[in-house]
PARO-748169 format. One line per field, with one value per atom (N, C-alpha, C, O): x, y, z; residue number from 1. Coordinates in steps of 0.02 Angstrom, whole numbers, m for minus. Example, Ala and Ser with C-alpha at 12.3 -4.5 7.8 and 13.67 -1.06 7.14 Angstrom:
BEGIN
u	(660  615  660  712  642  684  645  670)
v	(m284  m225  m165  m166  m112  m53  2  57)
w	(390  390  390  423  354  357  394  402)
seq	(1  1  1  1  2  2  2  2)
END
This chain:
BEGIN
u	(5858  5772  5781  5839  5749  5742  5666  5621  5677  5628  5564  5511  5577  5516  5449  5393  5502  5477  5439  5401  5428  5403  5313  5299  5266  5193  5152  5111  5170  5164  5173  5216  5138  5165  5197  5217  5204  5280  5251  5288  5170  5168  5119  5104  5109  5073  5032  5031  4965  4943  4960  4932  5037  5026  5059  5049  5122  5136  5101  5119  5035  5003  4962  4937  4967  4934  5001  4991  5055  5102  5116  5123  5116  5100  5047  5051  4996  4934  4932  4892  4967  4953  5009  5001  5066  5117  5100  5125  5049  5016  4949  4935  4933  4890  4923  4900  4971  5023  5034  5034  5042  5075  5021  5025  4966  4922  4895  4841  4915  4886  4910  4884  5020  5056  5067  5068  5081  5077  5156  5174  5181  5261  5298  5272  5335  5384  5438  5435  5480  5528  5497  5470  5489  5474  5511  5572  5471  5505  5536  5545  5552  5605  5678  5730  5674  5730  5761  5724  5822  5833  5877  5913  5852  5866  5907  5908  5938  5976  6017  6036  6056  6127  6104  6054  6148  6154  6191  6204  6208  6268  6221  6255  6170  6139  6147  6130  6168  6151  6080  6085  6018  5976  5961  5970  5939  5923  5838  5812  5813  5747  5750  5770  5729  5759  5693  5642  5684  5649  5583  5528  5638  5613  5534  5490  5570  5463  5504  5555  5432  5432  5461  5438  5532  5555  5508  5548  5455  5397  5408  5406  5426  5481  5528  5513  5554  5638  5618  5635  5579  5566  5529  5551  5475  5418  5471  5462  5511  5554  5618  5657  5642  5687  5669  5704  5619  5604  5593  5550  5606  5587  5670  5680  5719  5767  5825  5819  5900  5945  5964  5962  5979  6009  6095  6132  6107  6160  6156  6195  6080  6077  6084  6052  6131  6115  6062  6049  6015  5953  5962  5970  5958  5972  5937  5919  5919  5848  5889  5931  5852  5889  5841  5814  5824  5806  5844  5894  5795  5809  5800  5846  5743  5721  5724  5744  5694  5724  5667  5694  5610  5565  5510  5487  5495  5456  5497  5468  5529  5547  5587  5607  5584  5598  5666  5710  5666  5766  5783  5756  5865  5890  5906  5923  5902  5900  5853  5868  5792  5743  5745  5732  5751  5774  5806  5841  5778  5854  5897  5907  5950  6041  6062  6108  6028  6029  6036  6068  5983  5948  5984  6001  5998  6040  6000  5955  6024  5997  6029  6064  6026  6086  6043  5995  6078  6044  6058  6096  6014  5997  5952  5906  5969  5935  5920  5974  5879  5868  5883  5910  5857  5869  5952  5980  6002  6037  6111  6091  6173  6210  6238  6242  6253  6278  6335  6386  6324  6411  6423  6388  6491  6539  6554  6594  6504  6523  6458  6456  6395  6345  6356  6306  6405  6418  6428  6484  6384  6406  6401  6451  6345  6370  6296  6303  6238  6178  6178  6192  6145  6099  6042  6040  5985  5937  5938  5966  5894  5860  5790  5764  5756  5690  5653  5672  5612  5586  5508  5495  5471  5402  5385  5415  5320  5277  5301  5293  5343  5379  5335  5354  5270  5219  5208  5193  5224  5179  5257  5254  5322  5370  5414  5463  5399  5453  5404  5349  5431  5405  5439  5489  5409  5397  5483  5510  5500  5560  5617  5673  5603  5657  5686  5731  5640  5626  5693  5721  5704  5778  5838  5885  5851  5916  5903  5946  5845  5819  5840  5891  5818  5835  5909  5921  5952  6008  6028  6053  6019  6047  6031  6068  5965  5969  6007  6035  6019  6071  6149  6177  6163  6239  6229  6278  6196  6205  6216  6243  6180  6179  6227  6239  6244  6332  6309  6250  6336  6333  6288  6283  6247  6211  6132  6091  6131  6085  6023  6009  5979  5908  5880  5898  5836  5790  5707  5666  5703  5628  5570  5545  5557  5510  5444  5426  5393  5321  5293  5320  5245  5199  5105  5067  5092  5023  5008  5041  4977  5001  4938  4876  4986  4929  4877  4816  4938  4873  4831  4802  4816  4751  4704  4666  4698  4664  4591  4565  4576  4468  4437  4466  4364  4315  4292  4287  4278  4223  4193  4211  4140  4064  4045  4056  4018  3977  3932  3935  3891  3840  3825  3839  3797  3781  3735  3731  3704  3679  3714  3701  3769  3806  3825  3881  3792  3859  3914  3930  3964  4001  4048  4105  3984  4012  4064  4109  4043  4093  4171  4221  4165  4240  4244  4298  4219  4251  4281  4338  4229  4244  4300  4326  4312  4379  4453  4497  4446  4468  4537  4593  4465  4487  4503  4535  4484  4525  4596  4614  4641  4694  4737  4798  4698  4729  4735  4694  4786  4788  4828  4836  4858  4877  4963  5009  4976  5061  5046  4995  5116  5151  5129  5083  5152  5178  5107  5110  5039  4970  4949  4893  5016  4982  5046  5049  5082  5129  5114  5080  5148  5138  5200  5202  5244  5303  5277  5283  5234  5227  5215  5239  5177  5141  5215  5226  5248  5314  5360  5409  5363  5434  5485  5546  5436  5473  5507  5566  5497  5551  5591  5645  5587  5648  5696  5752  5687  5726  5767  5828  5716  5742  5805  5863  5793  5820  5911  5966  5878  5956  5994  6022  5990  5989  6001  6039  5956  5927  5916  5904  5926  5901  5838  5817  5816  5766  5706  5689  5676  5639  5556  5532  5531  5454  5412  5439  5342  5314  5231  5186  5234  5196  5126  5147  5072  5009  4954  4932  4919  4875  4794  4792  4755  4711  4684  4663  4671  4659  4555  4509  4567  4481  4443  4484  4407  4346  4363  4385  4360  4356  4433  4431  4487  4545  4582  4639  4536  4534  4475  4509  4436  4400  4435  4423  4478  4519  4592  4612  4616  4659  4636  4667  4594  4551  4514  4495  4509  4489  4550  4554  4614  4669  4711  4738  4693  4717  4663  4677  4605  4569  4600  4592  4626  4665  4725  4755  4737  4804  4753  4781  4702  4685  4695  4733  4665  4700  4775  4797  4826  4854  4883  4888  4902  4914  4893  4924  4829  4810  4848  4862  4858  4894  4963  5001  4986  5061  5056  5112  5006  5007  5005  5013  4985  4964  4921  4944  4856  4834  4754  4728  4726  4657  4603  4563  4589  4542  4515  4464  4587  4591  4581  4567  4585  4595  4527  4498  4476  4403  4392  4389  4386  4353  4350  4298  4414  4408  4392  4340  4404  4341  4280  4250  4236  4209  4153  4104  4189  4187  4195  4162  4257  4245  4205  4213  4142  4075  4047  4024  4051  3994  4050  4043  4096  4131  4154  4176  4145  4161  4074  4071  4029  3942  3968  3971  3984  3988  4047  4045  4108  4129  4082  4084  4069  4022  3975  3979  3951  3923  3959  3935  3994  4054  4101  4154  4086  4124  4196  4208  4244  4314  4357  4343  4418  4477  4504  4499  4528  4557  4623  4621  4681  4730  4751  4740  4789  4791  4884  4906  4914  4951  5028  5035  5060  5151  5207  5231  5220  5287  5321  5299  5383  5427  5489  5510  5526  5581  5635  5618  5709  5760  5830  5854  5861  5939  6014  6040  6035  6088  6138  6160  6170  6195  6285  6323  6310  6377  6412  6396  6460  6527  6582  6637)
v	(7197  7192  7205  7225  7203  7203  7158  7130  7167  7101  7152  7138  7197  7223  7239  7262  7209  7212  7155  7149  7117  7071  7097  7120  7094  7096  7071  7101  7015  6982  6973  7006  6934  6937  6925  6959  6857  6813  6781  6763  6780  6735  6673  6646  6674  6599  6587  6527  6635  6603  6603  6565  6669  6661  6593  6566  6561  6498  6442  6419  6414  6378  6399  6356  6458  6464  6452  6413  6462  6446  6354  6322  6330  6253  6212  6168  6258  6202  6232  6206  6276  6309  6249  6230  6229  6208  6148  6122  6098  6064  6037  5994  6090  6109  6111  6064  6150  6187  6093  6079  6039  5996  5955  5928  5947  5914  5965  5954  5991  6041  6020  6008  6034  6009  5946  5921  5884  5835  5814  5762  5862  5848  5903  5954  5885  5914  5962  6023  5917  5906  5901  5845  5942  5951  5888  5883  5837  5768  5768  5711  5812  5839  5846  5816  5876  5871  5830  5804  5792  5736  5744  5788  5686  5695  5629  5605  5603  5516  5513  5464  5576  5605  5602  5632  5560  5554  5597  5583  5659  5707  5780  5831  5783  5830  5877  5849  5967  6020  6062  6091  6056  6090  6154  6149  6209  6269  6300  6314  6305  6328  6401  6428  6442  6521  6545  6533  6576  6602  6563  6562  6516  6460  6448  6409  6523  6526  6488  6495  6431  6396  6313  6259  6329  6258  6215  6184  6198  6162  6131  6069  6158  6144  6083  6028  6084  6072  6002  5943  6034  5969  5924  5871  5910  5872  5841  5785  5874  5832  5822  5862  5805  5771  5707  5677  5664  5597  5586  5541  5602  5589  5572  5524  5618  5588  5596  5619  5550  5503  5577  5638  5526  5600  5632  5669  5608  5617  5707  5753  5692  5766  5835  5831  5889  5942  5972  5976  6003  6031  6118  6128  6168  6236  6266  6269  6302  6330  6399  6416  6446  6533  6580  6574  6639  6678  6729  6719  6812  6853  6826  6830  6800  6800  6723  6683  6705  6619  6640  6628  6663  6702  6640  6622  6613  6576  6503  6475  6474  6423  6378  6404  6323  6285  6309  6344  6294  6295  6237  6181  6275  6211  6153  6104  6153  6083  6023  5964  6052  6017  5998  5939  6015  6006  5936  5901  5933  5844  5853  5913  5815  5819  5867  5908  5858  5870  5936  5959  5953  6029  6082  6079  6146  6202  6264  6276  6306  6381  6428  6444  6471  6514  6594  6607  6628  6720  6715  6676  6772  6763  6825  6837  6861  6945  6911  6917  6889  6897  6952  6941  7027  7089  7078  7070  7073  7122  7069  7020  7077  7024  6974  6970  6942  6889  6861  6860  6824  6835  6767  6721  6787  6736  6649  6603  6659  6574  6534  6472  6592  6534  6539  6526  6553  6555  6512  6490  6471  6418  6361  6325  6329  6290  6260  6203  6266  6229  6205  6233  6116  6078  6125  6153  6114  6123  6176  6174  6260  6298  6307  6316  6299  6293  6387  6414  6411  6457  6476  6483  6482  6484  6554  6576  6572  6621  6684  6712  6719  6789  6837  6894  6807  6872  6933  6988  6905  6981  7033  7094  6994  7024  7048  7075  7040  7069  7103  7080  7163  7214  7200  7167  7224  7208  7240  7205  7270  7293  7275  7294  7228  7200  7131  7107  7090  7031  6994  6940  7054  7011  7018  6982  7053  7059  6992  6950  6991  6928  6882  6853  6865  6806  6800  6740  6828  6838  6814  6758  6850  6820  6750  6709  6744  6627  6612  6561  6620  6610  6588  6534  6646  6645  6594  6557  6585  6508  6430  6379  6449  6381  6332  6336  6303  6280  6277  6295  6261  6228  6185  6152  6170  6133  6116  6071  6160  6146  6180  6211  6169  6178  6226  6215  6278  6302  6298  6280  6316  6295  6327  6307  6380  6430  6408  6356  6449  6419  6476  6483  6516  6559  6561  6525  6593  6601  6654  6699  6680  6742  6793  6790  6832  6897  6926  6933  6947  6977  6945  6976  6889  6840  6819  6774  6861  6847  6884  6939  6813  6816  6798  6778  6802  6784  6745  6765  6683  6615  6623  6624  6631  6584  6532  6494  6506  6454  6430  6371  6468  6464  6521  6572  6532  6611  6664  6725  6625  6681  6707  6763  6661  6690  6737  6754  6781  6835  6821  6777  6877  6881  6978  6998  7008  7065  7075  7116  7018  7047  7019  7054  6970  6921  6987  7011  7022  7081  7129  7151  7144  7205  7186  7228  7131  7108  7128  7164  7071  7098  7197  7223  7201  7280  7323  7373  7309  7326  7311  7361  7269  7267  7276  7274  7286  7290  7365  7409  7373  7425  7487  7541  7478  7519  7504  7523  7462  7455  7411  7379  7418  7389  7328  7310  7287  7227  7186  7130  7228  7156  7187  7177  7238  7234  7188  7193  7154  7127  7086  7034  7117  7039  6998  6980  6987  6935  6881  6852  6838  6799  6748  6699  6787  6755  6751  6704  6816  6836  6775  6766  6738  6698  6653  6658  6600  6585  6633  6633  6662  6711  6744  6750  6778  6802  6728  6729  6707  6654  6623  6613  6611  6606  6675  6657  6738  6795  6796  6821  6750  6779  6713  6692  6671  6620  6542  6499  6544  6469  6429  6454  6364  6316  6280  6286  6246  6189  6209  6173  6281  6285  6267  6234  6287  6237  6273  6299  6279  6285  6269  6287  6221  6174  6238  6265  6267  6300  6271  6220  6292  6248  6299  6351  6283  6329  6275  6312  6215  6174  6165  6197  6105  6068  6128  6161  6134  6198  6172  6216  6102  6083  6108  6136  6094  6128  6180  6191  6229  6298  6297  6320  6287  6315  6300  6329  6253  6238  6301  6334  6307  6341  6408  6437  6435  6513  6498  6548  6456  6454  6461  6508  6420  6429  6503  6524  6523  6596  6664  6724  6637  6690  6743  6804  6709  6762  6810  6838  6815  6847  6921  6969  6929  7018  7034  7081  7000  7024  7033  7090  6968  6979  7046  7089  7057  7112  7192  7242  7170  7247  7258  7309  7199  7207  7209  7229  7187  7211  7276  7295  7318  7374  7425  7485  7377  7422  7490  7546  7481  7528  7488  7436  7536  7523  7529  7482  7594  7585  7502  7467  7502  7435  7373  7327  7359  7291  7301  7247  7367  7336  7318  7257  7359  7345  7276  7248  7240  7167  7143  7109  7144  7111  7120  7070  7171  7198  7135  7098  7153  7110  7018  6975  7007  6931  6866  6807  6909  6841  6839  6788  6889  6876  6837  6805  6872  6827  6750  6709  6744  6677  6629  6571  6663  6628  6638  6587  6700  6672  6619  6596  6608  6543  6474  6413  6493  6426  6418  6359  6437  6421  6404  6406  6395  6382  6437  6418  6509  6588  6581  6577  6578  6588  6627  6636  6660  6682  6621  6560  6650  6632  6649  6701  6605  6636  6541  6481  6589  6543  6519  6560  6475  6451  6413  6368  6449  6434  6395  6416  6332  6323  6314  6287  6343  6370  6334  6348  6274  6262  6281  6282  6299  6287  6277  6291  6252  6234  6271  6262  6296  6345  6306  6258  6309  6303  6275  6323  6227  6218  6283  6303  6298  6339  6325  6349)
w	(4320  4356  4410  4419  4455  4516  4546  4514  4619  4642  4634  4607  4655  4656  4572  4564  4530  4456  4475  4427  4507  4502  4511  4567  4468  4469  4529  4564  4530  4594  4671  4700  4702  4772  4820  4868  4801  4826  4905  4950  4907  4977  4938  4884  4995  4999  4971  4956  4941  4890  4832  4793  4801  4758  4730  4676  4810  4792  4760  4706  4804  4780  4683  4646  4669  4620  4595  4549  4599  4531  4533  4482  4588  4614  4553  4509  4584  4550  4471  4432  4452  4375  4329  4271  4380  4330  4322  4272  4367  4348  4273  4231  4299  4255  4187  4154  4149  4099  4069  4009  4126  4099  4075  4019  4118  4069  4004  3975  3995  3953  3857  3803  3911  3830  3843  3787  3901  3886  3929  3957  3920  3929  4004  4026  4019  4067  3991  3983  3950  3913  3853  3847  3800  3729  3700  3707  3667  3668  3588  3568  3546  3508  3554  3540  3593  3638  3656  3698  3655  3680  3779  3802  3809  3873  3891  3948  3839  3877  3895  3927  3881  3929  3998  4018  4040  4100  4146  4204  4113  4151  4107  4106  4084  4058  4091  4143  4120  4161  4120  4066  4158  4146  4207  4268  4172  4200  4201  4147  4243  4261  4265  4317  4205  4219  4254  4222  4313  4372  4366  4338  4428  4435  4517  4536  4536  4577  4637  4672  4625  4702  4682  4700  4628  4612  4567  4533  4552  4544  4497  4503  4432  4364  4390  4368  4411  4420  4480  4477  4526  4573  4548  4570  4506  4476  4418  4393  4406  4316  4377  4352  4418  4457  4456  4416  4491  4480  4444  4450  4368  4313  4278  4240  4297  4274  4352  4409  4299  4336  4393  4392  4434  4508  4476  4509  4414  4378  4344  4329  4343  4273  4346  4398  4330  4371  4352  4292  4406  4401  4431  4491  4388  4433  4405  4346  4467  4485  4492  4534  4416  4442  4422  4367  4470  4476  4518  4552  4505  4575  4643  4684  4658  4706  4714  4672  4787  4798  4865  4920  4871  4921  4926  4979  4866  4843  4842  4796  4857  4836  4927  4979  4910  4973  5013  4987  5054  5072  5048  5044  5024  4980  5011  4979  5081  5124  5102  5102  5082  5085  4983  4970  4960  4882  4877  4913  4813  4779  4786  4795  4789  4813  4743  4747  4689  4645  4604  4557  4655  4640  4675  4734  4625  4642  4639  4598  4691  4668  4665  4712  4599  4584  4563  4526  4597  4569  4509  4482  4479  4398  4393  4432  4342  4356  4257  4227  4222  4167  4113  4059  4142  4088  4109  4055  4160  4151  4112  4081  4113  4062  4111  4173  4063  4096  4111  4076  4192  4238  4189  4168  4185  4155  4198  4188  4244  4274  4233  4227  4200  4180  4118  4083  4090  4000  3981  3995  3939  3900  3938  3928  3993  4030  4020  4041  4002  4006  3911  3858  3939  3890  3850  3795  3927  3925  3961  4015  3929  3962  3941  3886  4029  4020  4050  4102  4013  4039  4020  3960  4055  4060  4121  4170  4083  4129  4143  4198  4076  4097  4047  4034  4019  3987  4016  3993  4086  4134  4140  4149  4132  4144  4116  4141  4045  3987  3942  3924  3925  3892  3802  3785  3774  3710  3679  3637  3690  3679  3710  3693  3767  3782  3775  3810  3704  3687  3663  3674  3623  3595  3654  3638  3716  3722  3779  3788  3810  3858  3811  3829  3754  3723  3708  3702  3701  3694  3761  3768  3805  3861  3882  3908  3863  3866  3815  3833  3782  3700  3758  3762  3789  3803  3868  3870  3906  3946  3913  3933  3852  3831  3792  3732  3818  3758  3699  3695  3649  3578  3574  3625  3527  3511  3584  3575  3644  3664  3648  3596  3712  3670  3733  3790  3717  3736  3737  3694  3787  3779  3823  3875  3787  3813  3824  3797  3869  3855  3898  3952  3882  3884  3892  3860  3922  3882  3843  3870  3794  3735  3798  3803  3833  3827  3787  3792  3732  3677  3644  3599  3653  3657  3687  3666  3761  3801  3791  3783  3797  3791  3841  3892  3835  3903  3845  3787  3868  3833  3881  3940  3854  3891  3905  3858  3948  3967  3921  3905  3897  3853  3821  3854  3759  3713  3758  3750  3804  3848  3904  3925  3934  3993  4013  3992  4062  4081  4099  4140  4054  4090  4091  4080  4110  4147  4208  4214  4255  4308  4267  4257  4256  4216  4182  4199  4149  4114  4157  4156  4200  4240  4295  4332  4296  4345  4316  4339  4227  4177  4168  4171  4157  4159  4205  4190  4267  4349  4325  4293  4325  4320  4244  4239  4196  4139  4102  4114  4058  4014  4060  4031  4144  4208  4186  4222  4114  4143  4081  4073  4027  3970  3978  3941  4021  4046  4014  3987  4023  4001  3926  3903  3880  3834  3772  3710  3809  3765  3699  3701  3628  3595  3565  3506  3606  3585  3584  3529  3646  3639  3556  3528  3548  3502  3424  3386  3427  3361  3402  3366  3450  3507  3444  3443  3381  3342  3317  3335  3293  3243  3276  3247  3343  3372  3376  3351  3388  3410  3337  3332  3284  3222  3210  3197  3214  3216  3251  3237  3306  3354  3356  3406  3275  3260  3276  3254  3322  3340  3265  3211  3281  3215  3250  3308  3204  3220  3275  3322  3255  3300  3290  3243  3326  3322  3366  3414  3356  3418  3418  3380  3486  3510  3526  3577  3511  3493  3531  3504  3598  3631  3635  3667  3611  3656  3704  3748  3726  3782  3764  3739  3796  3777  3836  3867  3844  3884  3950  3986  3983  4024  4069  4124  4036  4076  4060  4081  4005  4002  4077  4123  4091  4157  4231  4284  4220  4285  4275  4323  4218  4236  4253  4297  4230  4248  4329  4360  4348  4415  4442  4481  4431  4444  4477  4527  4405  4411  4427  4419  4449  4467  4524  4531  4550  4602  4589  4635  4528  4493  4493  4518  4473  4486  4536  4544  4594  4682  4679  4675  4680  4667  4649  4693  4590  4566  4601  4620  4597  4668  4737  4769  4746  4821  4813  4857  4747  4743  4704  4689  4682  4658  4708  4698  4796  4850  4821  4831  4782  4756  4792  4771  4856  4879  4839  4836  4798  4758  4698  4693  4660  4642  4672  4633  4734  4764  4787  4789  4811  4839  4768  4757  4714  4639  4636  4621  4652  4617  4698  4693  4740  4801  4796  4815  4775  4757  4689  4686  4663  4572  4583  4554  4641  4636  4656  4642  4707  4712  4632  4605  4609  4560  4472  4420  4512  4429  4447  4407  4508  4524  4507  4486  4519  4508  4422  4387  4397  4311  4269  4212  4338  4321  4364  4370  4372  4405  4340  4326  4314  4245  4170  4113  4183  4133  4108  4083  4111  4076  4101  4162  4053  4098  4065  4005  4093  4055  3997  4004  3952  3905  3855  3823  3849  3838  3778  3787  3713  3676  3716  3755  3707  3756  3703  3662  3727  3671  3721  3774  3688  3701  3638  3588  3646  3577  3604  3660  3556  3555  3501  3441  3524  3479  3499  3554  3449  3462  3448  3393  3480  3488  3441  3472  3357  3335  3337  3331  3341  3365  3310  3255  3353  3386  3350  3366)
seq	(1  1  1  1  2  2  2  2  3  3  3  3  4  4  4  4  5  5  5  5  6  6  6  6  7  7  7  7  8  8  8  8  9  9  9  9  10  10  10  10  11  11  11  11  12  12  12  12  13  13  13  13  14  14  14  14  15  15  15  15  16  16  16  16  17  17  17  17  18  18  18  18  19  19  19  19  20  20  20  20  21  21  21  21  22  22  22  22  23  23  23  23  24  24  24  24  25  25  25  25  26  26  26  26  27  27  27  27  28  28  28  28  29  29  29  29  30  30  30  30  31  31  31  31  32  32  32  32  33  33  33  33  34  34  34  34  35  35  35  35  36  36  36  36  37  37  37  37  38  38  38  38  39  39  39  39  40  40  40  40  41  41  41  41  42  42  42  42  43  43  43  43  44  44  44  44  45  45  45  45  46  46  46  46  47  47  47  47  48  48  48  48  49  49  49  49  50  50  50  50  51  51  51  51  52  52  52  52  53  53  53  53  54  54  54  54  55  55  55  55  56  56  56  56  57  57  57  57  58  58  58  58  59  59  59  59  60  60  60  60  61  61  61  61  62  62  62  62  63  63  63  63  64  64  64  64  65  65  65  65  66  66  66  66  67  67  67  67  68  68  68  68  69  69  69  69  70  70  70  70  71  71  71  71  72  72  72  72  73  73  73  73  74  74  74  74  75  75  75  75  76  76  76  76  77  77  77  77  78  78  78  78  79  79  79  79  80  80  80  80  81  81  81  81  82  82  82  82  83  83  83  83  84  84  84  84  85  85  85  85  86  86  86  86  87  87  87  87  88  88  88  88  89  89  89  89  90  90  90  90  91  91  91  91  92  92  92  92  93  93  93  93  94  94  94  94  95  95  95  95  96  96  96  96  97  97  97  97  98  98  98  98  99  99  99  99  100  100  100  100  101  101  101  101  102  102  102  102  103  103  103  103  104  104  104  104  105  105  105  105  106  106  106  106  107  107  107  107  108  108  108  108  109  109  109  109  110  110  110  110  111  111  111  111  112  112  112  112  113  113  113  113  114  114  114  114  115  115  115  115  116  116  116  116  117  117  117  117  118  118  118  118  119  119  119  119  120  120  120  120  121  121  121  121  122  122  122  122  123  123  123  123  124  124  124  124  125  125  125  125  126  126  126  126  127  127  127  127  128  128  128  128  129  129  129  129  130  130  130  130  131  131  131  131  132  132  132  132  133  133  133  133  134  134  134  134  135  135  135  135  136  136  136  136  137  137  137  137  138  138  138  138  139  139  139  139  140  140  140  140  141  141  141  141  142  142  142  142  143  143  143  143  144  144  144  144  145  145  145  145  146  146  146  146  147  147  147  147  148  148  148  148  149  149  149  149  150  150  150  150  151  151  151  151  152  152  152  152  153  153  153  153  154  154  154  154  155  155  155  155  156  156  156  156  157  157  157  157  158  158  158  158  159  159  159  159  160  160  160  160  161  161  161  161  162  162  162  162  163  163  163  163  164  164  164  164  165  165  165  165  166  166  166  166  167  167  167  167  168  168  168  168  169  169  169  169  170  170  170  170  171  171  171  171  172  172  172  172  173  173  173  173  174  174  174  174  175  175  175  175  176  176  176  176  177  177  177  177  178  178  178  178  179  179  179  179  180  180  180  180  181  181  181  181  182  182  182  182  183  183  183  183  184  184  184  184  185  185  185  185  186  186  186  186  187  187  187  187  188  188  188  188  189  189  189  189  190  190  190  190  191  191  191  191  192  192  192  192  193  193  193  193  194  194  194  194  195  195  195  195  196  196  196  196  197  197  197  197  198  198  198  198  199  199  199  199  200  200  200  200  201  201  201  201  202  202  202  202  203  203  203  203  204  204  204  204  205  205  205  205  206  206  206  206  207  207  207  207  208  208  208  208  209  209  209  209  210  210  210  210  211  211  211  211  212  212  212  212  213  213  213  213  214  214  214  214  215  215  215  215  216  216  216  216  217  217  217  217  218  218  218  218  219  219  219  219  220  220  220  220  221  221  221  221  222  222  222  222  223  223  223  223  224  224  224  224  225  225  225  225  226  226  226  226  227  227  227  227  228  228  228  228  229  229  229  229  230  230  230  230  231  231  231  231  232  232  232  232  233  233  233  233  234  234  234  234  235  235  235  235  236  236  236  236  237  237  237  237  238  238  238  238  239  239  239  239  240  240  240  240  241  241  241  241  242  242  242  242  243  243  243  243  244  244  244  244  245  245  245  245  246  246  246  246  247  247  247  247  248  248  248  248  249  249  249  249  250  250  250  250  251  251  251  251  252  252  252  252  253  253  253  253  254  254  254  254  255  255  255  255  256  256  256  256  257  257  257  257  258  258  258  258  259  259  259  259  260  260  260  260  261  261  261  261  262  262  262  262  263  263  263  263  264  264  264  264  265  265  265  265  266  266  266  266  267  267  267  267  268  268  268  268  269  269  269  269  270  270  270  270  271  271  271  271)
END
């Protein structure tokens, strides 16, 4: 996977989206680490895959002892703060989730967290990516994987007679241009984890309260514009800009993009 494969822009607008999206995700699910995953060990080693701005790690760091090691793994740290600004127990490390796992990362983590890869991983890639995650886990370690199910996309109306034409056209402006927008693997993730041998697999599935969904939608309403900019397709970008005022009006009436969201966990067996 190359840096250019990332479908968003890694700029200040996208960084703000990622950071706000994190807090809304925690609001929706109610935890940083699933309550079934033990965290009492003061020498835990935790990896955040695709750490981006590092927001999950920095928010988690203040909730765990300083003796816990927190590693942010990514192919680019353009979105992350300078390392000297991070808590002392956070380290940034280069890692390509689609490439062979380097020896120095094999079998070292108690918990591996990964979130928001549904626009990055295609259906044929999911099994190998999951096996790569398994390789960085210690025996007995846990994966926590959190995703919106892109395949569940729908537009909820604020009222039965609310207009959603602009929102529908806004979504269509970027959908169907790449298989990344047609992935079906998220809803099958529990089965994928079981098939590669993980134990105690369970899924926490949320559709969210109406007000939470609207807030998440407003956070993510910038995504079509970011995708258009990254595609460097002026026609799509102008179409998105043209649709946005009316889409904002429809949003103000309560209509919004909606997805079913998953947090799936599993434990690696003893070897």
